[in-house]
N, CA, C and O atoms as a Maestro MAE file, in Angstrom:
{
 s_m_m2io_version
 :::
 2.0.0
}

f_m_ct {
 s_m_title
 :::
 protein
 m_atom[316] {
  # First column is atom index #
  i_m_mmod_type
  r_m_x_coord
  r_m_y_coord
  r_m_z_coord
  i_m_residue_number
  s_m_chain_name
  s_m_pdb_residue_name
  s_m_pdb_atom_name
  i_m_atomic_number
  :::
  1 25 121.279 27.042 181.503 1 A "MET " " N  " 7
  2 3 122.704 27.614 181.744 1 A "MET " " CA " 6
  3 2 123.394 26.064 180.644 1 A "MET " " C  " 6
  4 15 123.060 24.882 180.565 1 A "MET " " O  " 8
  5 25 124.494 26.940 179.948 2 A "PHE " " N  " 7
  6 3 125.106 25.613 179.381 2 A "PHE " " CA " 6
  7 2 126.502 25.347 179.678 2 A "PHE " " C  " 6
  8 15 127.324 26.223 179.944 2 A "PHE " " O  " 8
  9 25 126.779 23.867 179.609 3 A "SER " " N  " 7
  10 3 128.067 24.172 180.179 3 A "SER " " CA " 6
  11 2 129.011 23.683 178.967 3 A "SER " " C  " 6
  12 15 128.716 22.836 178.124 3 A "SER " " O  " 8
  13 25 130.155 24.373 179.069 4 A "VAL " " N  " 7
  14 3 130.903 24.100 177.740 4 A "VAL " " CA " 6
  15 2 132.126 24.044 178.111 4 A "VAL " " C  " 6
  16 15 132.369 24.559 179.202 4 A "VAL " " O  " 8
  17 25 133.457 23.317 177.223 5 A "THR " " N  " 7
  18 3 134.202 23.093 177.542 5 A "THR " " CA " 6
  19 2 135.042 24.359 176.161 5 A "THR " " C  " 6
  20 15 134.554 24.459 175.035 5 A "THR " " O  " 8
  21 25 136.423 25.244 176.649 6 A "VAL " " N  " 7
  22 3 136.546 26.170 175.777 6 A "VAL " " CA " 6
  23 2 137.849 25.850 175.505 6 A "VAL " " C  " 6
  24 15 138.678 26.117 176.376 6 A "VAL " " O  " 8
  25 25 138.335 25.161 174.138 7 A "HIS " " N  " 7
  26 3 139.826 25.316 173.637 7 A "HIS " " CA " 6
  27 2 140.389 26.249 173.105 7 A "HIS " " C  " 6
  28 15 140.301 26.651 171.945 7 A "HIS " " O  " 8
  29 25 141.180 26.736 174.224 8 A "ILE " " N  " 7
  30 3 141.904 28.026 173.495 8 A "ILE " " CA " 6
  31 2 143.421 27.992 172.849 8 A "ILE " " C  " 6
  32 15 144.259 27.145 173.157 8 A "ILE " " O  " 8
  33 25 143.580 28.794 172.137 9 A "ASN " " N  " 7
  34 3 145.104 28.243 171.218 9 A "ASN " " CA " 6
  35 2 146.552 28.248 172.256 9 A "ASN " " C  " 6
  36 15 147.048 29.217 172.830 9 A "ASN " " O  " 8
  37 25 146.982 26.900 172.261 10 A "ASN " " N  " 7
  38 3 148.703 27.302 173.042 10 A "ASN " " CA " 6
  39 2 147.907 26.928 174.576 10 A "ASN " " C  " 6
  40 15 148.654 27.283 175.488 10 A "ASN " " O  " 8
  41 25 146.619 26.319 175.100 11 A "GLU " " N  " 7
  42 3 146.268 26.302 176.514 11 A "GLU " " CA " 6
  43 2 145.812 25.265 177.260 11 A "GLU " " C  " 6
  44 15 145.569 24.315 176.517 11 A "GLU " " O  " 8
  45 25 145.662 25.104 178.023 12 A "GLU " " N  " 7
  46 3 144.724 24.136 178.169 12 A "GLU " " CA " 6
  47 2 143.444 24.329 178.537 12 A "GLU " " C  " 6
  48 15 143.317 25.147 179.448 12 A "GLU " " O  " 8
  49 25 141.824 23.536 177.866 13 A "PRO " " N  " 7
  50 3 140.859 23.819 177.720 13 A "PRO " " CA " 6
  51 2 140.623 24.004 179.258 13 A "PRO " " C  " 6
  52 15 141.209 23.564 180.247 13 A "PRO " " O  " 8
  53 25 139.089 25.165 179.005 14 A "ILE " " N  " 7
  54 3 139.047 25.946 180.653 14 A "ILE " " CA " 6
  55 2 137.314 25.349 180.474 14 A "ILE " " C  " 6
  56 15 136.677 25.591 179.449 14 A "ILE " " O  " 8
  57 25 136.894 24.782 181.307 15 A "VAL " " N  " 7
  58 3 135.676 24.796 181.477 15 A "VAL " " CA " 6
  59 2 134.760 25.457 181.948 15 A "VAL " " C  " 6
  60 15 135.360 26.092 182.816 15 A "VAL " " O  " 8
  61 25 133.308 25.891 182.019 16 A "GLY " " N  " 7
  62 3 132.861 26.978 182.610 16 A "GLY " " CA " 6
  63 2 131.157 27.019 182.208 16 A "GLY " " C  " 6
  64 15 130.807 25.939 181.733 16 A "GLY " " O  " 8
  65 25 130.249 27.843 182.282 17 A "GLU " " N  " 7
  66 3 129.103 27.747 181.741 17 A "GLU " " CA " 6
  67 2 128.733 29.283 181.224 17 A "GLU " " C  " 6
  68 15 129.211 30.315 181.695 17 A "GLU " " O  " 8
  69 25 128.056 29.218 180.468 18 A "VAL " " N  " 7
  70 3 127.279 30.150 179.628 18 A "VAL " " CA " 6
  71 2 125.919 30.479 179.727 18 A "VAL " " C  " 6
  72 15 125.266 29.437 179.684 18 A "VAL " " O  " 8
  73 25 125.308 31.327 179.824 19 A "SER " " N  " 7
  74 3 124.058 31.753 179.800 19 A "SER " " CA " 6
  75 2 123.085 31.354 178.335 19 A "SER " " C  " 6
  76 15 121.908 30.994 178.358 19 A "SER " " O  " 8
  77 25 123.907 31.526 177.160 20 A "GLU " " N  " 7
  78 3 123.525 31.220 176.193 20 A "GLU " " CA " 6
  79 2 124.695 31.160 174.925 20 A "GLU " " C  " 6
  80 15 125.593 31.992 174.801 20 A "GLU " " O  " 8
  81 25 124.472 29.978 174.011 21 A "LEU " " N  " 7
  82 3 125.247 29.967 173.529 21 A "LEU " " CA " 6
  83 2 125.796 31.518 172.371 21 A "LEU " " C  " 6
  84 15 125.279 32.626 172.521 21 A "LEU " " O  " 8
  85 25 126.495 31.337 171.688 22 A "PRO " " N  " 7
  86 3 127.591 32.687 170.992 22 A "PRO " " CA " 6
  87 2 126.972 32.082 169.699 22 A "PRO " " C  " 6
  88 15 127.094 30.939 169.256 22 A "PRO " " O  " 8
  89 25 126.122 33.382 169.098 23 A "LYS " " N  " 7
  90 3 125.655 33.423 167.617 23 A "LYS " " CA " 6
  91 2 126.683 33.873 166.905 23 A "LYS " " C  " 6
  92 15 127.597 34.607 167.282 23 A "LYS " " O  " 8
  93 25 126.435 33.245 165.511 24 A "GLY " " N  " 7
  94 3 127.525 33.212 164.354 24 A "GLY " " CA " 6
  95 2 128.352 34.264 164.202 24 A "GLY " " C  " 6
  96 15 129.541 34.182 163.895 24 A "GLY " " O  " 8
  97 25 127.597 35.495 164.463 25 A "ASP " " N  " 7
  98 3 128.501 36.984 164.695 25 A "ASP " " CA " 6
  99 2 129.515 37.356 165.737 25 A "ASP " " C  " 6
  100 15 130.475 38.119 165.625 25 A "ASP " " O  " 8
  101 25 129.072 36.602 166.864 26 A "ALA " " N  " 7
  102 3 129.794 37.319 168.079 26 A "ALA " " CA " 6
  103 2 131.287 37.050 167.783 26 A "ALA " " C  " 6
  104 15 131.852 36.190 167.108 26 A "ALA " " O  " 8
  105 25 131.786 38.230 168.625 27 A "ALA " " N  " 7
  106 3 133.004 37.613 168.827 27 A "ALA " " CA " 6
  107 2 133.945 37.886 169.992 27 A "ALA " " C  " 6
  108 15 135.127 38.228 169.951 27 A "ALA " " O  " 8
  109 25 132.920 37.593 171.358 28 A "ILE " " N  " 7
  110 3 133.459 37.354 172.192 28 A "ILE " " CA " 6
  111 2 132.605 36.171 172.658 28 A "ILE " " C  " 6
  112 15 131.626 35.792 172.016 28 A "ILE " " O  " 8
  113 25 133.115 35.457 174.089 29 A "ILE " " N  " 7
  114 3 132.388 34.681 175.209 29 A "ILE " " CA " 6
  115 2 132.583 34.895 175.781 29 A "ILE " " C  " 6
  116 15 133.732 35.321 175.908 29 A "ILE " " O  " 8
  117 25 131.619 34.862 176.932 30 A "THR " " N  " 7
  118 3 131.757 35.023 178.482 30 A "THR " " CA " 6
  119 2 130.980 33.642 179.408 30 A "THR " " C  " 6
  120 15 129.835 33.247 179.628 30 A "THR " " O  " 8
  121 25 132.504 33.205 179.790 31 A "LEU " " N  " 7
  122 3 132.391 32.214 180.389 31 A "LEU " " CA " 6
  123 2 132.510 32.508 182.104 31 A "LEU " " C  " 6
  124 15 133.488 32.909 182.734 31 A "LEU " " O  " 8
  125 25 130.965 32.106 182.653 32 A "GLN " " N  " 7
  126 3 130.958 31.870 183.993 32 A "GLN " " CA " 6
  127 2 131.707 30.840 184.774 32 A "GLN " " C  " 6
  128 15 131.907 29.752 184.233 32 A "GLN " " O  " 8
  129 25 132.214 31.096 186.182 33 A "ASN " " N  " 7
  130 3 132.695 30.270 186.780 33 A "ASN " " CA " 6
  131 2 134.170 29.369 186.294 33 A "ASN " " C  " 6
  132 15 134.245 28.158 186.504 33 A "ASN " " O  " 8
  133 25 135.005 29.949 185.799 34 A "PRO " " N  " 7
  134 3 136.035 29.494 184.945 34 A "PRO " " CA " 6
  135 2 136.904 28.340 185.482 34 A "PRO " " C  " 6
  136 15 137.361 28.737 186.554 34 A "PRO " " O  " 8
  137 25 137.321 27.144 185.234 35 A "ARG " " N  " 7
  138 3 138.305 26.691 186.093 35 A "ARG " " CA " 6
  139 2 139.063 25.671 184.657 35 A "ARG " " C  " 6
  140 15 138.962 25.882 183.449 35 A "ARG " " O  " 8
  141 25 139.717 24.693 185.302 36 A "ARG " " N  " 7
  142 3 140.335 23.319 184.441 36 A "ARG " " CA " 6
  143 2 139.293 22.426 184.166 36 A "ARG " " C  " 6
  144 15 138.123 22.629 184.492 36 A "ARG " " O  " 8
  145 25 139.722 21.394 183.543 37 A "ARG " " N  " 7
  146 3 138.726 19.594 183.672 37 A "ARG " " CA " 6
  147 2 138.752 19.564 184.978 37 A "ARG " " C  " 6
  148 15 137.739 19.407 185.659 37 A "ARG " " O  " 8
  149 25 140.070 19.730 185.500 38 A "ASP " " N  " 7
  150 3 140.099 18.834 186.838 38 A "ASP " " CA " 6
  151 2 139.447 19.752 187.826 38 A "ASP " " C  " 6
  152 15 139.654 19.283 188.945 38 A "ASP " " O  " 8
  153 25 138.789 20.792 187.893 39 A "GLY " " N  " 7
  154 3 138.393 21.627 188.789 39 A "GLY " " CA " 6
  155 2 139.198 22.840 189.380 39 A "GLY " " C  " 6
  156 15 138.746 23.832 189.950 39 A "GLY " " O  " 8
  157 25 140.958 22.402 189.008 40 A "GLN " " N  " 7
  158 3 141.571 23.557 189.408 40 A "GLN " " CA " 6
  159 2 141.549 24.414 189.035 40 A "GLN " " C  " 6
  160 15 141.000 24.507 187.937 40 A "GLN " " O  " 8
  161 25 142.140 25.700 189.685 41 A "GLU " " N  " 7
  162 3 142.083 27.196 189.295 41 A "GLU " " CA " 6
  163 2 143.102 27.269 187.893 41 A "GLU " " C  " 6
  164 15 144.241 26.831 187.733 41 A "GLU " " O  " 8
  165 25 142.205 28.000 186.976 42 A "VAL " " N  " 7
  166 3 143.113 28.637 185.991 42 A "VAL " " CA " 6
  167 2 144.404 29.539 186.029 42 A "VAL " " C  " 6
  168 15 144.188 30.713 186.332 42 A "VAL " " O  " 8
  169 25 145.943 29.123 185.725 43 A "HIS " " N  " 7
  170 3 146.661 29.020 186.302 43 A "HIS " " CA " 6
  171 2 146.903 30.612 186.002 43 A "HIS " " C  " 6
  172 15 147.874 31.012 186.644 43 A "HIS " " O  " 8
  173 25 146.254 31.690 185.158 44 A "PHE " " N  " 7
  174 3 146.846 33.107 184.177 44 A "PHE " " CA " 6
  175 2 145.688 33.796 185.002 44 A "PHE " " C  " 6
  176 15 145.742 35.022 185.099 44 A "PHE " " O  " 8
  177 25 144.643 33.118 185.606 45 A "LEU " " N  " 7
  178 3 143.706 34.097 186.460 45 A "LEU " " CA " 6
  179 2 143.554 34.311 188.180 45 A "LEU " " C  " 6
  180 15 143.895 33.447 188.988 45 A "LEU " " O  " 8
  181 25 143.046 35.469 188.500 46 A "ASP " " N  " 7
  182 3 142.883 35.616 189.635 46 A "ASP " " CA " 6
  183 2 142.320 34.832 190.325 46 A "ASP " " C  " 6
  184 15 141.374 34.348 189.705 46 A "ASP " " O  " 8
  185 25 142.414 34.448 191.308 47 A "GLU " " N  " 7
  186 3 141.390 33.179 192.361 47 A "GLU " " CA " 6
  187 2 140.280 33.834 192.490 47 A "GLU " " C  " 6
  188 15 139.334 33.047 192.487 47 A "GLU " " O  " 8
  189 25 139.803 35.460 192.656 48 A "GLU " " N  " 7
  190 3 138.603 35.713 192.542 48 A "GLU " " CA " 6
  191 2 137.889 35.858 191.598 48 A "GLU " " C  " 6
  192 15 137.031 36.718 191.797 48 A "GLU " " O  " 8
  193 25 137.846 35.282 190.405 49 A "THR " " N  " 7
  194 3 137.482 35.565 188.802 49 A "THR " " CA " 6
  195 2 136.567 34.859 188.701 49 A "THR " " C  " 6
  196 15 136.903 33.689 188.889 49 A "THR " " O  " 8
  197 25 135.001 35.049 188.383 50 A "THR " " N  " 7
  198 3 133.835 34.377 188.446 50 A "THR " " CA " 6
  199 2 133.517 34.542 186.842 50 A "THR " " C  " 6
  200 15 132.824 33.741 186.214 50 A "THR " " O  " 8
  201 25 134.023 35.499 186.383 51 A "LYS " " N  " 7
  202 3 133.667 35.460 184.484 51 A "LYS " " CA " 6
  203 2 134.695 36.063 184.043 51 A "LYS " " C  " 6
  204 15 135.301 37.042 184.479 51 A "LYS " " O  " 8
  205 25 134.948 35.050 182.634 52 A "MET " " N  " 7
  206 3 136.239 35.639 182.317 52 A "MET " " CA " 6
  207 2 135.578 35.683 180.560 52 A "MET " " C  " 6
  208 15 134.910 34.698 180.243 52 A "MET " " O  " 8
  209 25 135.730 36.551 179.718 53 A "ILE " " N  " 7
  210 3 135.537 37.137 178.545 53 A "ILE " " CA " 6
  211 2 136.711 36.848 177.684 53 A "ILE " " C  " 6
  212 15 137.726 37.527 177.836 53 A "ILE " " O  " 8
  213 25 136.665 35.808 176.702 54 A "ILE " " N  " 7
  214 3 137.539 35.022 175.307 54 A "ILE " " CA " 6
  215 2 137.098 35.822 174.023 54 A "ILE " " C  " 6
  216 15 135.944 35.638 173.638 54 A "ILE " " O  " 8
  217 25 137.782 36.558 173.430 55 A "PRO " " N  " 7
  218 3 137.804 36.827 172.183 55 A "PRO " " CA " 6
  219 2 138.081 35.292 171.141 55 A "PRO " " C  " 6
  220 15 139.001 34.474 171.167 55 A "PRO " " O  " 8
  221 25 136.775 35.385 170.237 56 A "PHE " " N  " 7
  222 3 136.617 34.215 169.068 56 A "PHE " " CA " 6
  223 2 138.644 34.058 168.406 56 A "PHE " " C  " 6
  224 15 139.305 33.045 168.180 56 A "PHE " " O  " 8
  225 25 138.970 35.327 168.314 57 A "HIS " " N  " 7
  226 3 140.237 34.711 167.393 57 A "HIS " " CA " 6
  227 2 140.867 34.085 168.260 57 A "HIS " " C  " 6
  228 15 141.531 33.443 167.446 57 A "HIS " " O  " 8
  229 25 141.380 33.567 169.638 58 A "ARG " " N  " 7
  230 3 142.011 33.147 170.406 58 A "ARG " " CA " 6
  231 2 141.470 31.630 170.710 58 A "ARG " " C  " 6
  232 15 142.203 30.952 171.430 58 A "ARG " " O  " 8
  233 25 140.206 31.004 170.212 59 A "ILE " " N  " 7
  234 3 139.526 29.762 170.572 59 A "ILE " " CA " 6
  235 2 139.645 29.209 169.065 59 A "ILE " " C  " 6
  236 15 139.535 29.687 167.936 59 A "ILE " " O  " 8
  237 25 139.989 27.683 169.759 60 A "ASN " " N  " 7
  238 3 140.137 26.855 168.048 60 A "ASN " " CA " 6
  239 2 138.578 26.016 167.894 60 A "ASN " " C  " 6
  240 15 138.014 25.730 166.838 60 A "ASN " " O  " 8
  241 25 138.110 25.740 169.284 61 A "PHE " " N  " 7
  242 3 136.402 25.380 169.172 61 A "PHE " " CA " 6
  243 2 136.007 24.992 170.775 61 A "PHE " " C  " 6
  244 15 136.755 25.061 171.749 61 A "PHE " " O  " 8
  245 25 134.974 24.679 170.744 62 A "ILE " " N  " 7
  246 3 133.730 24.867 172.005 62 A "ILE " " CA " 6
  247 2 133.120 23.404 171.665 62 A "ILE " " C  " 6
  248 15 132.672 23.005 170.591 62 A "ILE " " O  " 8
  249 25 133.222 22.822 172.728 63 A "GLN " " N  " 7
  250 3 132.496 21.719 173.286 63 A "GLN " " CA " 6
  251 2 131.274 21.965 174.095 63 A "GLN " " C  " 6
  252 15 131.494 22.854 174.918 63 A "GLN " " O  " 8
  253 25 130.206 21.552 174.148 64 A "VAL " " N  " 7
  254 3 128.819 22.095 174.736 64 A "VAL " " CA " 6
  255 2 128.568 20.586 174.959 64 A "VAL " " C  " 6
  256 15 128.619 19.738 174.068 64 A "VAL " " O  " 8
  257 25 128.247 20.325 176.470 65 A "MET " " N  " 7
  258 3 128.401 19.727 177.398 65 A "MET " " CA " 6
  259 2 126.651 18.904 177.429 65 A "MET " " C  " 6
  260 15 125.593 19.526 177.327 65 A "MET " " O  " 8
  261 25 126.756 17.806 177.551 66 A "PRO " " N  " 7
  262 3 124.904 17.828 177.492 66 A "PRO " " CA " 6
  263 2 124.397 18.036 178.889 66 A "PRO " " C  " 6
  264 15 125.089 17.539 179.777 66 A "PRO " " O  " 8
  265 25 123.146 18.780 179.294 67 A "SER " " N  " 7
  266 3 122.695 18.775 180.375 67 A "SER " " CA " 6
  267 2 122.252 18.046 181.070 67 A "SER " " C  " 6
  268 15 121.941 16.959 180.584 67 A "SER " " O  " 8
  269 25 122.064 18.224 182.189 68 A "ALA " " N  " 7
  270 3 121.625 16.695 183.373 68 A "ALA " " CA " 6
  271 2 120.149 16.245 182.192 68 A "ALA " " C  " 6
  272 15 120.087 15.188 181.565 68 A "ALA " " O  " 8
  273 25 119.167 17.289 182.154 69 A "GLU " " N  " 7
  274 3 118.063 16.292 181.178 69 A "GLU " " CA " 6
  275 2 118.265 15.478 180.394 69 A "GLU " " C  " 6
  276 15 117.714 14.379 180.332 69 A "GLU " " O  " 8
  277 25 119.294 16.019 179.508 70 A "THR " " N  " 7
  278 3 119.334 15.131 178.333 70 A "THR " " CA " 6
  279 2 119.946 13.677 178.877 70 A "THR " " C  " 6
  280 15 119.344 12.604 178.845 70 A "THR " " O  " 8
  281 25 121.033 13.865 179.286 71 A "GLU " " N  " 7
  282 3 121.545 12.556 180.290 71 A "GLU " " CA " 6
  283 2 120.604 11.495 180.593 71 A "GLU " " C  " 6
  284 15 120.941 10.317 180.479 71 A "GLU " " O  " 8
  285 25 119.214 11.909 181.049 72 A "ASP " " N  " 7
  286 3 118.787 11.200 181.765 72 A "ASP " " CA " 6
  287 2 117.409 10.494 180.796 72 A "ASP " " C  " 6
  288 15 116.450 9.917 181.308 72 A "ASP " " O  " 8
  289 25 117.571 10.673 179.589 73 A "VAL " " N  " 7
  290 3 116.697 10.355 178.284 73 A "VAL " " CA " 6
  291 2 117.513 8.953 177.992 73 A "VAL " " C  " 6
  292 15 118.744 8.969 178.028 73 A "VAL " " O  " 8
  293 25 116.919 7.954 177.754 74 A "ILE " " N  " 7
  294 3 117.196 6.708 177.215 74 A "ILE " " CA " 6
  295 2 116.818 6.809 175.452 74 A "ILE " " C  " 6
  296 15 115.822 7.254 174.882 74 A "ILE " " O  " 8
  297 25 117.936 6.261 174.980 75 A "GLY " " N  " 7
  298 3 117.847 6.335 173.442 75 A "GLY " " CA " 6
  299 2 117.564 4.614 173.303 75 A "GLY " " C  " 6
  300 15 117.479 3.893 174.297 75 A "GLY " " O  " 8
  301 25 117.449 4.159 172.032 76 A "PHE " " N  " 7
  302 3 117.353 3.051 171.608 76 A "PHE " " CA " 6
  303 2 118.582 1.863 171.890 76 A "PHE " " C  " 6
  304 15 119.764 1.795 171.551 76 A "PHE " " O  " 8
  305 25 117.574 0.870 172.776 77 A "VAL " " N  " 7
  306 3 118.539 -0.165 173.524 77 A "VAL " " CA " 6
  307 2 118.340 -1.014 172.861 77 A "VAL " " C  " 6
  308 15 117.261 -1.219 172.306 77 A "VAL " " O  " 8
  309 25 119.530 -1.836 172.751 78 A "ARG " " N  " 7
  310 3 119.048 -3.087 171.541 78 A "ARG " " CA " 6
  311 2 119.600 -4.587 172.715 78 A "ARG " " C  " 6
  312 15 120.723 -4.716 173.203 78 A "ARG " " O  " 8
  313 25 118.706 -5.298 172.856 79 A "GLU " " N  " 7
  314 3 118.985 -6.320 173.544 79 A "GLU " " CA " 6
  315 2 119.194 -7.717 173.006 79 A "GLU " " C  " 6
  316 15 119.463 -8.641 173.774 79 A "GLU " " O  " 8
  :::
 }
 m_bond[315] {
  # First column is bond index #
  i_m_from
  i_m_to
  i_m_order
  :::
  1 1 2 1
  2 2 3 1
  3 3 4 2
  4 3 5 1
  5 5 6 1
  6 6 7 1
  7 7 8 2
  8 7 9 1
  9 9 10 1
  10 10 11 1
  11 11 12 2
  12 11 13 1
  13 13 14 1
  14 14 15 1
  15 15 16 2
  16 15 17 1
  17 17 18 1
  18 18 19 1
  19 19 20 2
  20 19 21 1
  21 21 22 1
  22 22 23 1
  23 23 24 2
  24 23 25 1
  25 25 26 1
  26 26 27 1
  27 27 28 2
  28 27 29 1
  29 29 30 1
  30 30 31 1
  31 31 32 2
  32 31 33 1
  33 33 34 1
  34 34 35 1
  35 35 36 2
  36 35 37 1
  37 37 38 1
  38 38 39 1
  39 39 40 2
  40 39 41 1
  41 41 42 1
  42 42 43 1
  43 43 44 2
  44 43 45 1
  45 45 46 1
  46 46 47 1
  47 47 48 2
  48 47 49 1
  49 49 50 1
  50 50 51 1
  51 51 52 2
  52 51 53 1
  53 53 54 1
  54 54 55 1
  55 55 56 2
  56 55 57 1
  57 57 58 1
  58 58 59 1
  59 59 60 2
  60 59 61 1
  61 61 62 1
  62 62 63 1
  63 63 64 2
  64 63 65 1
  65 65 66 1
  66 66 67 1
  67 67 68 2
  68 67 69 1
  69 69 70 1
  70 70 71 1
  71 71 72 2
  72 71 73 1
  73 73 74 1
  74 74 75 1
  75 75 76 2
  76 75 77 1
  77 77 78 1
  78 78 79 1
  79 79 80 2
  80 79 81 1
  81 81 82 1
  82 82 83 1
  83 83 84 2
  84 83 85 1
  85 85 86 1
  86 86 87 1
  87 87 88 2
  88 87 89 1
  89 89 90 1
  90 90 91 1
  91 91 92 2
  92 91 93 1
  93 93 94 1
  94 94 95 1
  95 95 96 2
  96 95 97 1
  97 97 98 1
  98 98 99 1
  99 99 100 2
  100 99 101 1
  101 101 102 1
  102 102 103 1
  103 103 104 2
  104 103 105 1
  105 105 106 1
  106 106 107 1
  107 107 108 2
  108 107 109 1
  109 109 110 1
  110 110 111 1
  111 111 112 2
  112 111 113 1
  113 113 114 1
  114 114 115 1
  115 115 116 2
  116 115 117 1
  117 117 118 1
  118 118 119 1
  119 119 120 2
  120 119 121 1
  121 121 122 1
  122 122 123 1
  123 123 124 2
  124 123 125 1
  125 125 126 1
  126 126 127 1
  127 127 128 2
  128 127 129 1
  129 129 130 1
  130 130 131 1
  131 131 132 2
  132 131 133 1
  133 133 134 1
  134 134 135 1
  135 135 136 2
  136 135 137 1
  137 137 138 1
  138 138 139 1
  139 139 140 2
  140 139 141 1
  141 141 142 1
  142 142 143 1
  143 143 144 2
  144 143 145 1
  145 145 146 1
  146 146 147 1
  147 147 148 2
  148 147 149 1
  149 149 150 1
  150 150 151 1
  151 151 152 2
  152 151 153 1
  153 153 154 1
  154 154 155 1
  155 155 156 2
  156 155 157 1
  157 157 158 1
  158 158 159 1
  159 159 160 2
  160 159 161 1
  161 161 162 1
  162 162 163 1
  163 163 164 2
  164 163 165 1
  165 165 166 1
  166 166 167 1
  167 167 168 2
  168 167 169 1
  169 169 170 1
  170 170 171 1
  171 171 172 2
  172 171 173 1
  173 173 174 1
  174 174 175 1
  175 175 176 2
  176 175 177 1
  177 177 178 1
  178 178 179 1
  179 179 180 2
  180 179 181 1
  181 181 182 1
  182 182 183 1
  183 183 184 2
  184 183 185 1
  185 185 186 1
  186 186 187 1
  187 187 188 2
  188 187 189 1
  189 189 190 1
  190 190 191 1
  191 191 192 2
  192 191 193 1
  193 193 194 1
  194 194 195 1
  195 195 196 2
  196 195 197 1
  197 197 198 1
  198 198 199 1
  199 199 200 2
  200 199 201 1
  201 201 202 1
  202 202 203 1
  203 203 204 2
  204 203 205 1
  205 205 206 1
  206 206 207 1
  207 207 208 2
  208 207 209 1
  209 209 210 1
  210 210 211 1
  211 211 212 2
  212 211 213 1
  213 213 214 1
  214 214 215 1
  215 215 216 2
  216 215 217 1
  217 217 218 1
  218 218 219 1
  219 219 220 2
  220 219 221 1
  221 221 222 1
  222 222 223 1
  223 223 224 2
  224 223 225 1
  225 225 226 1
  226 226 227 1
  227 227 228 2
  228 227 229 1
  229 229 230 1
  230 230 231 1
  231 231 232 2
  232 231 233 1
  233 233 234 1
  234 234 235 1
  235 235 236 2
  236 235 237 1
  237 237 238 1
  238 238 239 1
  239 239 240 2
  240 239 241 1
  241 241 242 1
  242 242 243 1
  243 243 244 2
  244 243 245 1
  245 245 246 1
  246 246 247 1
  247 247 248 2
  248 247 249 1
  249 249 250 1
  250 250 251 1
  251 251 252 2
  252 251 253 1
  253 253 254 1
  254 254 255 1
  255 255 256 2
  256 255 257 1
  257 257 258 1
  258 258 259 1
  259 259 260 2
  260 259 261 1
  261 261 262 1
  262 262 263 1
  263 263 264 2
  264 263 265 1
  265 265 266 1
  266 266 267 1
  267 267 268 2
  268 267 269 1
  269 269 270 1
  270 270 271 1
  271 271 272 2
  272 271 273 1
  273 273 274 1
  274 274 275 1
  275 275 276 2
  276 275 277 1
  277 277 278 1
  278 278 279 1
  279 279 280 2
  280 279 281 1
  281 281 282 1
  282 282 283 1
  283 283 284 2
  284 283 285 1
  285 285 286 1
  286 286 287 1
  287 287 288 2
  288 287 289 1
  289 289 290 1
  290 290 291 1
  291 291 292 2
  292 291 293 1
  293 293 294 1
  294 294 295 1
  295 295 296 2
  296 295 297 1
  297 297 298 1
  298 298 299 1
  299 299 300 2
  300 299 301 1
  301 301 302 1
  302 302 303 1
  303 303 304 2
  304 303 305 1
  305 305 306 1
  306 306 307 1
  307 307 308 2
  308 307 309 1
  309 309 310 1
  310 310 311 1
  311 311 312 2
  312 311 313 1
  313 313 314 1
  314 314 315 1
  315 315 316 2
  :::
 }
}
């Protein structure tokens, strides 16, 4: 699973998880557990919503957040 932030045209960014990153020819992205950055519900979704399908023509860009394994890696440190 990848944690992503999806920036939709004229809306607040939505955070969620995707099972795989979209390919270059994809037309949609399926976001699991959609929520706002602060963890609150997305105002235009029902409370019971667990997946959201967003067409790419509505998306400005997608941020892929580092996974827990990546955060544990220590890079070069200059002392």
